[in-house]
LUMDREN-18765 format. One line per 3 residues: number of its first residue (from 1); for each residue x, y, z of C-alpha. Coordinates in nm, 4 decimals. Layout:
N
NUM = X/Y/Z | ... $
END
This chain:
630
1 = 2.7510/0.9850/7.3628 | 2.6682/1.2504/7.1377 | 2.7940/1.2200/6.7266 $
4 = 3.0515/1.4569/6.8043 | 3.2446/1.3291/7.0741 | 3.2513/0.9893/6.8470 $
7 = 3.4237/1.2521/6.5349 | 3.6670/1.3527/6.8354 | 3.7945/1.0282/6.9260 $
10 = 3.8890/0.9018/6.5713 | 4.0705/1.2118/6.5229 | 4.2788/1.1571/6.7786 $
13 = 4.3031/0.8154/6.7052 | 4.3935/0.9055/6.3298 | 4.5652/1.1384/6.4929 $
16 = 4.8334/0.8320/6.6927 | 4.8334/0.5534/6.4202 | 4.9808/0.8120/6.1679 $
19 = 5.2661/0.9428/6.4054 | 5.5578/0.6948/6.3402 | 5.4389/0.7151/5.9670 $
22 = 5.5715/1.0670/5.9467 | 5.8225/0.9549/6.2054 | 5.8678/1.3659/6.2656 $
25 = 5.9496/1.5255/6.6241 | 5.6769/1.8215/6.6513 | 5.5453/1.8188/6.3227 $
28 = 5.2083/1.8250/6.3785 | 5.0577/1.6526/6.0923 | 5.1918/1.9740/5.8438 $
31 = 5.3877/1.6718/5.6255 | 5.2804/1.4439/5.4271 | 5.2415/1.0915/5.6446 $
34 = 5.4674/0.9505/5.2947 | 5.7878/1.1497/5.4284 | 5.8461/0.7677/5.4198 $
37 = 5.9796/0.7725/5.0284 | 5.8791/0.5294/4.7989 | 6.1340/0.2038/4.6448 $
40 = 6.3541/-0.0042/4.8568 | 6.6414/0.0934/4.6594 | 6.5990/0.4478/4.7546 $
43 = 6.4573/0.4157/5.1327 | 6.8125/0.2564/5.1566 | 6.9821/0.5559/5.0254 $
46 = 6.8231/0.7376/5.3217 | 6.6139/0.8883/5.0923 | 6.8753/1.0940/4.9282 $
49 = 6.7151/1.0664/4.5077 | 6.5296/1.4103/4.4066 | 6.8866/1.4243/4.1591 $
52 = 6.8872/1.0556/4.1173 | 6.5885/0.9467/4.0471 | 6.5802/0.6608/3.7890 $
55 = 6.2930/0.4101/3.8172 | 5.9321/0.4443/3.9417 | 6.0009/0.6033/4.2702 $
58 = 6.0633/0.9304/4.1216 | 5.6972/1.0243/4.0856 | 5.7501/1.0458/4.4549 $
61 = 6.1317/1.2297/4.5274 | 6.1109/1.4614/4.1158 | 5.8793/1.4265/3.8443 $
64 = 6.1507/1.5502/3.6593 | 6.3332/1.2760/3.6736 | 6.0773/1.1229/3.5168 $
67 = 6.2739/1.1699/3.2349 | 6.5835/0.9167/3.3973 | 6.4034/0.6760/3.3352 $
70 = 6.5322/0.4778/3.0193 | 6.2514/0.1928/3.0343 | 5.9345/0.1181/3.0843 $
73 = 5.9271/0.0207/3.4501 | 5.6458/-0.0987/3.6878 | 5.7462/-0.0976/4.0569 $
76 = 5.5804/-0.2658/4.3227 | 5.7010/-0.1912/4.6847 | 5.5470/-0.2991/5.0733 $
79 = 5.6659/-0.2203/5.4152 | 5.5570/-0.3635/5.7427 | 5.5626/-0.0678/5.9304 $
82 = 5.7963/-0.0646/6.2370 | 5.8163/-0.3177/6.4846 | 5.6438/-0.1653/6.7414 $
85 = 5.2820/-0.1009/6.4542 | 5.2793/-0.4316/6.3323 | 4.9532/-0.3266/6.1735 $
88 = 5.0635/-0.0905/6.0567 | 5.1061/-0.1028/5.6386 | 5.3016/0.1305/5.3964 $
91 = 5.2271/0.0362/4.9652 | 5.3595/0.1897/4.6586 | 5.3545/0.1169/4.3286 $
94 = 5.4374/0.3241/3.9870 | 5.4326/0.2768/3.6556 | 5.7441/0.5104/3.4054 $
97 = 5.5988/0.5294/3.0252 | 5.9172/0.7105/2.8722 | 5.8785/0.9012/2.4658 $
100 = 6.0357/0.9392/2.2416 | 5.9675/1.2885/2.1452 | 5.6641/1.4272/2.4206 $
103 = 5.8576/1.3512/2.8064 | 5.7855/1.0835/3.0412 | 5.3967/0.9967/3.1940 $
106 = 5.3839/0.8376/3.5384 | 5.1404/0.6849/3.6829 | 5.1173/0.5912/4.0939 $
109 = 4.9382/0.5192/4.4248 | 5.0673/0.4992/4.7570 | 4.8326/0.4400/5.0979 $
112 = 4.9180/0.4326/5.4256 | 4.7462/0.2697/5.6697 | 4.6672/0.0775/6.0089 $
115 = 4.3755/-0.0910/6.1623 | 4.2970/-0.1990/6.5294 | 4.2047/0.1784/6.6662 $
118 = 3.9683/0.1384/6.9935 | 3.6622/0.3632/6.9538 | 3.5314/0.5256/7.2647 $
121 = 3.2396/0.7608/7.3881 | 3.2612/1.0433/7.5938 | 3.1608/0.8402/7.9000 $
124 = 3.4959/0.5907/7.8069 | 3.3092/0.2927/7.6709 | 3.4594/0.0809/7.4263 $
127 = 3.3148/0.0532/7.0970 | 3.5219/-0.0973/6.9414 | 3.8210/-0.1090/6.6222 $
130 = 3.8221/0.1316/6.3325 | 4.0755/0.1743/6.0931 | 4.2608/0.4536/5.8958 $
133 = 4.4468/0.4933/5.6175 | 4.5426/0.7691/5.3668 | 4.6117/0.7015/5.0218 $
136 = 4.6826/0.8647/4.7444 | 4.7172/0.8246/4.3480 | 4.9562/1.0422/4.1578 $
139 = 4.9262/1.1248/3.7441 | 5.2861/1.2614/3.7240 | 5.4504/1.4314/3.4325 $
142 = 5.8106/1.4988/3.2758 | 6.0195/1.6754/3.0122 | 6.3330/1.8236/2.8882 $
145 = 6.3451/2.1779/2.7759 | 6.4319/2.2540/2.3746 | 6.7316/2.4869/2.5157 $
148 = 7.1003/2.3803/2.6238 | 7.2901/2.6165/2.7883 | 7.6160/2.4634/2.9169 $
151 = 7.3578/2.1612/3.0043 | 7.0862/1.9915/2.9689 | 6.7169/2.0756/3.1333 $
154 = 6.4106/1.9005/3.2385 | 6.1110/1.9895/3.4231 | 5.7828/1.7668/3.5657 $
157 = 5.5451/1.7978/3.7331 | 5.2932/1.5631/3.9620 | 4.9156/1.6156/4.0338 $
160 = 4.8119/1.4467/4.2866 | 4.4984/1.3023/4.4432 | 4.4407/1.2558/4.8510 $
163 = 4.1903/1.0238/5.0297 | 4.1694/1.0225/5.3840 | 3.9520/0.7483/5.5641 $
166 = 3.8971/0.6680/5.8960 | 3.5984/0.4383/6.0557 | 3.3429/0.5889/5.8600 $
169 = 3.4374/0.8949/5.7589 | 3.6369/0.9780/5.4584 | 3.6895/1.3409/5.2640 $
172 = 3.9816/1.4013/4.9600 | 4.1811/1.6691/4.8805 | 4.4610/1.7456/4.5864 $
175 = 4.8194/1.8730/4.5490 | 5.0471/1.9405/4.3047 | 5.4739/1.8679/4.3033 $
178 = 5.6814/2.0762/4.0736 | 6.0239/1.8962/3.9852 | 6.3805/2.0212/3.8052 $
181 = 6.6764/1.8305/3.7084 | 6.9674/2.0301/3.6041 | 7.3149/1.8257/3.3799 $
184 = 7.5809/2.0521/3.3500 | 7.7722/1.9435/2.9889 | 8.0835/2.0220/3.2212 $
187 = 8.0751/1.7750/3.4824 | 7.9511/1.3851/3.2631 | 7.7313/1.2079/3.5208 $
190 = 7.6996/1.4445/3.7657 | 7.3087/1.6096/3.8248 | 7.1675/1.8992/4.0402 $
193 = 6.7660/1.8146/4.1655 | 6.4865/2.0218/4.2776 | 6.1431/1.9179/4.4281 $
196 = 5.8408/2.1693/4.5049 | 5.6588/1.8486/4.6458 | 5.3340/1.9849/4.7880 $
199 = 5.3324/2.3096/4.6766 | 4.9614/2.3232/4.6288 | 4.9177/2.0716/4.9618 $
202 = 4.6336/1.8882/4.9575 | 4.3187/1.9656/5.2460 | 4.0829/1.6851/5.3827 $
205 = 3.8409/1.7851/5.6463 | 3.7363/1.4635/5.8581 | 3.3338/1.6804/5.9545 $
208 = 3.4704/1.9207/6.2240 | 3.8750/1.9189/6.2093 | 4.0428/2.0365/5.8725 $
211 = 4.4038/1.9073/5.7536 | 4.6808/2.0407/5.5493 | 4.9801/1.9045/5.4324 $
214 = 5.1797/2.1594/5.3592 | 5.5026/2.1825/5.0778 | 5.8409/2.0685/5.1428 $
217 = 6.1124/2.2374/4.9629 | 6.3932/1.9125/4.8677 | 6.7136/1.9771/4.7102 $
220 = 6.9797/1.7340/4.6044 | 7.2561/1.6372/4.3765 | 7.3809/1.3230/4.2692 $
223 = 7.6712/1.1894/4.0594 | 7.7005/0.8661/3.8449 | 7.9996/0.6761/3.7487 $
226 = 7.9512/0.4068/3.5050 | 8.2365/0.0942/3.4854 | 8.3779/-0.0459/3.1573 $
229 = 8.2387/-0.4129/3.2858 | 7.9162/-0.2538/3.3891 | 7.9317/-0.1473/3.6970 $
232 = 7.8054/0.1476/3.8463 | 7.8989/0.3998/4.1514 | 7.5485/0.6833/4.2508 $
235 = 7.6447/0.9224/4.4908 | 7.3625/1.1232/4.6364 | 7.2967/1.4223/4.9390 $
238 = 6.9791/1.5589/4.9525 | 6.8610/1.8845/5.1826 | 6.4786/1.8396/5.2770 $
241 = 6.2985/2.1765/5.3798 | 5.9638/2.1201/5.5164 | 5.7940/2.4659/5.5387 $
244 = 5.6686/2.3973/5.9382 | 5.9240/2.1242/6.0529 | 6.2520/2.1487/6.1117 $
247 = 6.5212/2.0925/5.7479 | 6.7241/1.7838/5.7370 | 7.0053/1.6382/5.5442 $
250 = 6.9664/1.2862/5.3202 | 7.2691/1.0571/5.2195 | 7.3094/0.7788/5.0055 $
253 = 7.5677/0.5213/4.8092 | 7.5396/0.2657/4.5942 | 7.7799/0.0120/4.4010 $
256 = 7.6523/-0.1614/4.1571 | 7.8570/-0.4821/3.9946 | 7.8186/-0.5942/3.6402 $
259 = 7.4968/-0.4666/3.5999 | 7.4099/-0.7440/3.8590 | 7.4035/-0.6566/4.2172 $
262 = 7.3520/-0.3767/4.4094 | 7.4856/-0.2706/4.7683 | 7.3736/0.0472/4.9744 $
265 = 7.3920/0.3438/5.2720 | 7.2740/0.6050/5.3444 | 7.1592/0.8405/5.6055 $
268 = 6.7556/0.9533/5.6094 | 6.8440/1.3139/5.8574 | 6.7820/0.9899/6.1781 $
271 = 6.9178/0.7360/6.0979 | 7.1422/0.4517/5.9211 | 6.9787/0.3273/5.6092 $
274 = 7.0854/-0.0163/5.3948 | 6.9659/-0.1972/5.1115 | 7.0401/-0.4574/4.8823 $
277 = 6.9496/-0.5447/4.5471 | 6.9802/-0.8287/4.2506 | 6.8970/-0.7741/3.9046 $
280 = 6.8352/-1.0568/3.6286 | 6.6800/-0.9706/3.2268 | 6.5432/-0.6475/3.3426 $
283 = 6.3713/-0.7915/3.6468 | 6.4593/-0.6598/3.9884 | 6.4285/-0.7410/4.3370 $
286 = 6.5355/-0.5040/4.6322 | 6.5105/-0.5202/5.0040 | 6.5949/-0.1526/5.2601 $
289 = 6.6225/-0.1051/5.6101 | 6.5203/0.1941/5.8241 | 6.4748/0.2393/6.1976 $
292 = 6.3138/0.4930/6.4264 | 6.4581/0.5174/6.7932 | 6.0658/0.5570/6.8969 $
295 = 5.9127/0.2816/6.7064 | 6.2008/0.0546/6.5911 | 6.2968/-0.0910/6.2187 $
298 = 6.1036/-0.1421/5.8987 | 6.2196/-0.3699/5.5996 | 6.0550/-0.2570/5.2617 $
301 = 6.0506/-0.4981/4.9992 | 5.9916/-0.4366/4.6208 | 5.9958/-0.5864/4.3675 $
304 = 6.0427/-0.3439/3.9687 | 6.0464/-0.4086/3.6313 | 6.1906/-0.2940/3.2973 $
307 = 5.9348/-0.3741/2.9807 | 6.0240/-0.4016/2.6299 | 6.3379/-0.1812/2.4243 $
310 = 6.5370/0.0969/2.5795 | 6.4522/0.4518/2.4733 | 6.8050/0.4727/2.3333 $
313 = 6.6973/0.1254/2.1429 | 6.4298/0.3129/2.0216 | 6.5107/0.6145/1.9499 $
316 = 6.8667/0.3751/1.7721 | 6.5885/0.2316/1.5736 | 6.4572/0.5449/1.4545 $
319 = 6.7572/0.6506/1.3462 | 6.8176/0.3626/1.1207 | 6.5128/0.3978/1.0142 $
322 = 6.4914/0.7017/0.8723 | 6.8524/0.6535/0.7651 | 6.6987/0.3784/0.5549 $
325 = 6.3853/0.6206/0.4831 | 6.6653/0.8990/0.3481 | 6.8953/0.6417/0.1285 $
328 = 6.5530/0.4733/-0.0555 | 6.4671/0.8395/-0.1552 | 6.8211/0.9174/-0.2802 $
331 = 6.8137/0.5851/-0.4550 | 6.4192/0.6524/-0.6005 | 6.6037/1.0136/-0.7120 $
334 = 6.9026/0.8222/-0.9069 | 6.6251/0.6257/-1.0837 | 6.3917/0.8414/-1.1642 $
337 = 6.6812/1.0950/-1.3348 | 6.8375/0.7390/-1.4805 | 6.5200/0.7264/-1.6079 $
340 = 6.4552/1.0483/-1.7764 | 6.7908/1.0041/-1.9274 | 6.7670/0.7484/-2.0881 $
343 = 6.4051/0.8266/-2.2450 | 6.5602/1.1611/-2.3391 | 6.8569/0.9020/-2.5078 $
346 = 6.6387/0.7080/-2.6719 | 6.3927/0.9876/-2.8110 | 6.7278/1.1371/-2.9113 $
349 = 6.8402/0.8573/-3.0903 | 6.5292/0.7622/-3.2725 | 6.5747/1.1350/-3.4341 $
352 = 6.8612/1.0734/-3.5492 | 7.1076/1.3052/-3.3163 | 7.2914/1.0580/-3.1776 $
355 = 7.5360/1.3402/-3.0764 | 7.3114/1.4315/-2.7808 | 7.1861/1.1344/-2.7148 $
358 = 7.5833/1.0194/-2.6315 | 7.5515/1.3634/-2.4065 | 7.2470/1.2809/-2.2202 $
361 = 7.3591/0.9011/-2.1722 | 7.7231/0.9805/-2.0603 | 7.5165/1.2187/-1.7401 $
364 = 7.2903/0.8730/-1.7261 | 7.5781/0.6459/-1.6408 | 7.8096/0.9063/-1.4465 $
367 = 7.4593/0.8745/-1.1822 | 7.5279/0.5108/-1.1623 | 7.8481/0.3946/-1.3236 $
370 = 7.7516/0.0106/-1.3074 | 7.4430/0.0236/-1.4634 | 7.4057/-0.2830/-1.7361 $
373 = 7.1600/-0.1292/-1.9358 | 7.3222/0.2267/-1.9444 | 7.6551/0.0972/-2.0591 $
376 = 7.5166/-0.0966/-2.3306 | 7.3059/0.1743/-2.4774 | 7.6281/0.4386/-2.3856 $
379 = 7.8198/0.1438/-2.6414 | 7.5373/0.1267/-2.9073 | 7.4904/0.4658/-2.9290 $
382 = 7.9009/0.4933/-3.0069 | 7.9332/0.2949/-3.2548 | 7.5877/0.4068/-3.4749 $
385 = 7.8377/0.7981/-3.4015 | 8.1281/0.5652/-3.5650 | 7.9718/0.3713/-3.8239 $
388 = 7.7693/0.7011/-3.9832 | 8.0821/0.8283/-3.9735 | 8.2055/0.5882/-4.1407 $
391 = 7.9222/0.5718/-4.3734 | 8.0271/0.9091/-4.4512 | 8.3853/0.8588/-4.5188 $
394 = 8.3329/0.5612/-4.6874 | 8.4347/0.6824/-5.0495 | 8.6819/0.9216/-4.9385 $
397 = 9.0559/0.7737/-4.9422 | 9.0905/0.8983/-4.6558 | 8.8221/0.7699/-4.5252 $
400 = 9.0733/0.4679/-4.3124 | 9.2045/0.7552/-4.1079 | 8.8832/0.9640/-4.0671 $
403 = 8.7713/0.6990/-3.9447 | 9.0852/0.5483/-3.6447 | 9.0939/0.9983/-3.5100 $
406 = 8.6981/0.9806/-3.4928 | 8.7425/0.7291/-3.2985 | 9.0181/0.8364/-3.0541 $
409 = 8.8216/1.1680/-3.0399 | 8.5317/0.9737/-2.8944 | 8.7271/0.8425/-2.6912 $
412 = 8.9380/1.0714/-2.5780 | 8.6237/1.3032/-2.5761 | 8.4257/0.9956/-2.3608 $
415 = 8.6193/1.0840/-2.1075 | 8.6401/1.4158/-2.0705 | 8.9864/1.4501/-2.2196 $
418 = 8.9282/1.7360/-2.4065 | 9.2950/1.8655/-2.5244 | 9.3546/1.5838/-2.6434 $
421 = 8.9582/1.5052/-2.8792 | 9.0582/1.8813/-2.9963 | 9.3078/1.7135/-3.1322 $
424 = 9.1864/1.4022/-3.3378 | 8.9224/1.6674/-3.4816 | 9.1510/1.9027/-3.5811 $
427 = 9.3446/1.6328/-3.7167 | 9.0036/1.5126/-3.9271 | 8.9472/1.8292/-4.0324 $
430 = 9.2897/1.8082/-4.1501 | 9.1770/1.5595/-4.4106 | 8.8709/1.6480/-4.4330 $
433 = 8.7534/2.0403/-4.4206 | 8.4089/1.9590/-4.4601 | 8.3650/1.7317/-4.2050 $
436 = 8.0469/1.7767/-4.0522 | 8.0842/1.4625/-3.7571 | 8.4272/1.6802/-3.6739 $
439 = 8.3082/1.9866/-3.7091 | 8.0539/1.9760/-3.4833 | 8.2333/1.8013/-3.2393 $
442 = 8.5193/2.0670/-3.2229 | 8.2673/2.3088/-3.1453 | 8.1514/2.1226/-2.8272 $
445 = 8.5532/2.0224/-2.7284 | 8.5902/2.4270/-2.7564 | 8.2724/2.4903/-2.5472 $
448 = 8.4487/2.2779/-2.2815 | 8.7997/2.3568/-2.3140 | 8.6617/2.7869/-2.2791 $
451 = 8.4910/2.6215/-1.9993 | 8.8129/2.5112/-1.8199 | 9.0036/2.7884/-1.9523 $
454 = 8.7869/3.0734/-1.7994 | 8.7651/2.8445/-1.4329 | 9.2136/2.8366/-1.4245 $
457 = 9.2135/3.2166/-1.5612 | 8.9801/3.3256/-1.2556 | 9.2240/3.1203/-0.9977 $
460 = 9.5558/3.2645/-1.1560 | 9.3515/3.6378/-1.1127 | 9.2707/3.5738/-0.7136 $
463 = 9.5855/3.3796/-0.6329 | 9.7756/3.6606/-0.7387 | 9.5713/3.9433/-0.6529 $
466 = 9.6723/3.7176/-0.2976 | 10.0284/3.7097/-0.4170 | 10.0284/3.3321/-0.4453 $
469 = 10.2333/3.3860/-0.7526 | 10.3856/3.0868/-0.8224 | 10.0164/2.9157/-0.7430 $
472 = 9.9157/3.1732/-0.9986 | 10.2112/3.0754/-1.2781 | 10.1148/2.7363/-1.2248 $
475 = 9.7632/2.8039/-1.2966 | 9.8019/3.0199/-1.6332 | 10.0294/2.7094/-1.7737 $
478 = 9.7170/2.5164/-1.6670 | 9.5649/2.7143/-1.9272 | 9.9096/2.7560/-2.1977 $
481 = 9.7995/2.3567/-2.2105 | 9.4317/2.4247/-2.2785 | 9.4663/2.7173/-2.4899 $
484 = 9.8354/2.8120/-2.5770 | 9.7423/3.1405/-2.8248 | 9.5381/3.3081/-2.5336 $
487 = 9.7041/3.6440/-2.5009 | 9.6183/3.7509/-2.1590 | 9.8063/3.3871/-2.0029 $
490 = 10.0469/3.4842/-2.2658 | 10.1483/3.8422/-2.0824 | 10.0728/3.7041/-1.7461 $
493 = 10.3102/3.3913/-1.7303 | 10.5853/3.6912/-1.8610 | 10.4838/3.8947/-1.5810 $
496 = 10.4646/3.7014/-1.3443 | 10.8199/3.5435/-1.4070 | 10.9685/3.8809/-1.3642 $
499 = 10.8090/3.9145/-1.0407 | 10.9227/3.6230/-0.9328 | 11.3265/3.6744/-1.0860 $
502 = 11.2522/4.0374/-0.9077 | 11.2141/3.8986/-0.5721 | 11.5037/3.6506/-0.5891 $
505 = 11.6970/3.9330/-0.5124 | 11.5274/3.9083/-0.1982 | 11.3851/3.5822/-0.1395 $
508 = 11.6962/3.2579/-0.1482 | 11.4215/3.0377/-0.2641 | 11.3010/3.1793/-0.5659 $
511 = 11.5265/2.9911/-0.7505 | 11.3992/2.6859/-0.6208 | 11.0391/2.7594/-0.6913 $
514 = 11.1124/2.8448/-1.0846 | 11.2853/2.5327/-1.0688 | 10.9449/2.3911/-0.9362 $
517 = 10.7320/2.6018/-1.1991 | 10.9737/2.4809/-1.5120 | 10.9263/2.1205/-1.3961 $
520 = 10.5177/2.1451/-1.4001 | 10.6150/2.3579/-1.7469 | 10.7895/2.0701/-1.8736 $
523 = 10.4977/1.7858/-1.7138 | 10.2522/1.9681/-1.7884 | 10.3415/1.9665/-2.1932 $
526 = 10.4156/1.5658/-2.1653 | 10.0719/1.5645/-2.0370 | 9.9394/1.7538/-2.3190 $
529 = 10.1600/1.5516/-2.5912 | 10.0182/1.2270/-2.4018 | 10.3787/1.1705/-2.2790 $
532 = 10.2319/1.0228/-1.9666 | 10.5742/0.8427/-1.8654 | 10.8038/1.1052/-1.8987 $
535 = 10.5068/1.3886/-1.7443 | 10.5044/1.1231/-1.4359 | 10.8775/1.1286/-1.3948 $
538 = 10.8916/1.4667/-1.4371 | 10.6763/1.4850/-1.1707 | 10.7813/1.2838/-0.9127 $
541 = 11.1401/1.4877/-0.9605 | 10.9055/1.8109/-0.8535 | 10.7348/1.6434/-0.5671 $
544 = 11.0488/1.5486/-0.4189 | 11.1832/1.9008/-0.3810 | 10.7786/2.0401/-0.3108 $
547 = 10.5937/1.7273/-0.2103 | 10.2957/1.9351/-0.0950 | 10.2630/2.0944/-0.4298 $
550 = 9.9054/2.0486/-0.5153 | 9.8458/2.1276/-0.8572 | 10.1728/1.8600/-0.9262 $
553 = 9.9608/1.5522/-0.7051 | 9.6669/1.6827/-0.9036 | 9.8047/1.6268/-1.2580 $
556 = 9.9780/1.3218/-1.1391 | 9.6927/1.1158/-1.0006 | 9.5959/1.2400/-1.3808 $
559 = 9.8347/1.0779/-1.5270 | 9.7779/0.7775/-1.3216 | 9.4461/0.7758/-1.4514 $
562 = 9.5791/0.7962/-1.7765 | 9.7901/0.5019/-1.6972 | 9.6106/0.2848/-1.4812 $
565 = 9.2428/0.3017/-1.5830 | 8.9690/0.2651/-1.2689 | 9.0067/-0.0653/-1.1583 $
568 = 8.6107/-0.1778/-1.0188 | 8.6727/-0.0896/-0.6738 | 8.7287/0.1961/-0.7603 $
571 = 8.4280/0.2417/-0.9338 | 8.2597/0.1185/-0.6872 | 8.4211/0.3524/-0.4315 $
574 = 8.3187/0.6492/-0.6842 | 7.9774/0.5107/-0.7052 | 7.9192/0.4892/-0.2947 $
577 = 8.0294/0.8570/-0.2924 | 7.8745/0.9841/-0.4597 | 7.5447/0.8346/-0.3405 $
580 = 7.6740/1.0266/0.0335 | 7.7409/1.3451/-0.1517 | 7.4046/1.3462/-0.3593 $
583 = 7.2374/1.2441/-0.0205 | 7.3665/1.5522/0.1289 | 7.3187/1.7880/-0.0966 $
586 = 6.9649/1.6444/-0.1598 | 6.8654/1.7489/0.2018 | 7.0899/2.0695/0.2193 $
589 = 7.3691/1.9644/0.3694 | 7.5951/2.1310/0.0689 | 7.9522/2.1192/0.2807 $
592 = 7.9506/1.7803/0.3408 | 7.7842/1.7179/-0.0459 | 8.1322/1.9561/-0.1041 $
595 = 8.3500/1.6843/0.0854 | 8.2539/1.3170/-0.0726 | 8.2464/1.4639/-0.3989 $
598 = 8.5628/1.5861/-0.3573 | 8.6953/1.2383/-0.2779 | 8.5993/1.0908/-0.6702 $
601 = 8.8030/1.4110/-0.7731 | 9.1428/1.2578/-0.5929 | 9.0565/0.9053/-0.7856 $
604 = 8.8972/1.0272/-1.1022 | 9.0235/1.4240/-1.0866 | 8.8641/1.4711/-1.4766 $
607 = 8.5161/1.3882/-1.3380 | 8.3362/1.6433/-1.4974 | 8.0128/1.5567/-1.3791 $
610 = 8.1438/1.5681/-1.0035 | 8.3244/1.8986/-1.0746 | 7.9825/2.0832/-1.2372 $
613 = 7.8206/1.8966/-0.8845 | 8.0854/2.1093/-0.6840 | 8.0334/2.4076/-0.8498 $
616 = 7.6542/2.4396/-0.8016 | 7.6862/2.2982/-0.4207 | 7.9487/2.5969/-0.3601 $
619 = 7.6638/2.8629/-0.5443 | 7.4336/2.6937/-0.3488 | 7.7102/2.7598/0.0043 $
622 = 7.7285/3.1475/-0.1444 | 7.3992/3.2515/-0.1143 | 7.3727/3.0566/0.2536 $
625 = 7.1281/2.7908/0.1453 | 7.3496/2.4862/0.4142 | 7.0963/2.3239/0.6337 $
628 = 7.4678/2.2014/0.8269 | 7.5454/2.4913/0.8975 | 7.2141/2.6031/1.0341 $
END
């Protein structure tokens, strides 16, 4: 017998062996021998897995679905094919590793074959038995697209190397799959998938006979509903469109009870399929069933495992680590700034500039109100200033009164009550016009008051331009408490009162507004005089008439703060809010920083450092620097 004759007989035997594996009438060898699928779970659902693919079998059904695997997973699948072909086996091995930032990688191996094929020569003389086997190695990759329009998009691809062997003859070819997944944002749990399987088909040639695997387009949709008790329902439908064969519809359903027991049923274009699975501590055993009328039934068995933490757990750990690093950066920034201000204060104290040293320590204390070292140095410098003042006025008959006023002035200045502090400096200058300490602190206090006057004057002008006359009048009244001789304030109050009185002819509520304005003016007067109980009583009466009066609410907070000092809990809350605001500020999220700092002002309305921080953040927002807005 010639060598060519032996080859022809071998090819014929191969075709007969492969026919039941394909299980497709009229395919003529155009489809891959691996159309049975991969994984008992997917086979039990009729092979409708192109849109679900959340285990290592995604290597076969849709490489884009590799990204749906949230664990490092391993799967081994074995099938003894069909009752009438007991020597035909079909195996799959798959691994998937999802990364946090660079997509998911998969590696798989599939093999199918049979032995006991009888070989004959041209004269029908039996030469013995040979075996037939096809194997393919798969390298897959899936990744999420960076842009999301109405949902999440994922792409994937497989590179496949096919090895075909019959007896002593073998050849290899390469193929390519391309997959796609879309998860619309408007329907939770719904997924659309597509796989252009063998878009570049592997081609092999055994001596004189060539075979090519032609493409199959797989389109499908899936839906997953998860329940609070750990159960889940998966539904899937799929259309397979081979290039040279009839199209087929697949469908499947799976119910997972409390993440432990799974029951499946499906249809694989020809027959009903079924399956069951058990999951225990990340390990899973799956059984499936499918059959062919001409070949009998098969019972695929799969073993799979989830190894290590899930992708979600890894991402959460990374987020927590980044959060800790951000907090550590903020702590380092605070520590550095506190250290810088303390060092500057020490230098100024050594030079005898205790007033400037006190200002530096005030800033350091605002960064960390609980810092014992800063508080201790603050008290030491304050005592030194008082001691120096006492020394300077010791020989004066008025030294006792001057020292008392100076201590009060330092107290009010330290808590940012500049109006009362100014009164104390003026009292000292009435007693001793040459007192340099009082003169210096009066200048400092006037600068602070000028800043406040400028701020509230601008607010009053803005409110008047917008037609909010009562609010504008309130702002001018604040200016009056700071600078009673302010000319623009005097003329503006008269003008606004006149306009409000004119409006009373058309609006019945104007008299009530004027009453509220008068009450607020009385409250401000009591506040500036230090009569906090009377101011509180007046403000409470005002808020009963107008609960939404923002300025009255703010002034009431200031009054209560004068009557009730900050508690340790409030100081701790202020510290945490300040740290949170600084964290947002250092990250460029100025809107979030302003929100945190404004919470501090509700607890401590006169916190000058926080007010300056808010102004700086608002200035940067005006330049369009906010990263959160981007």
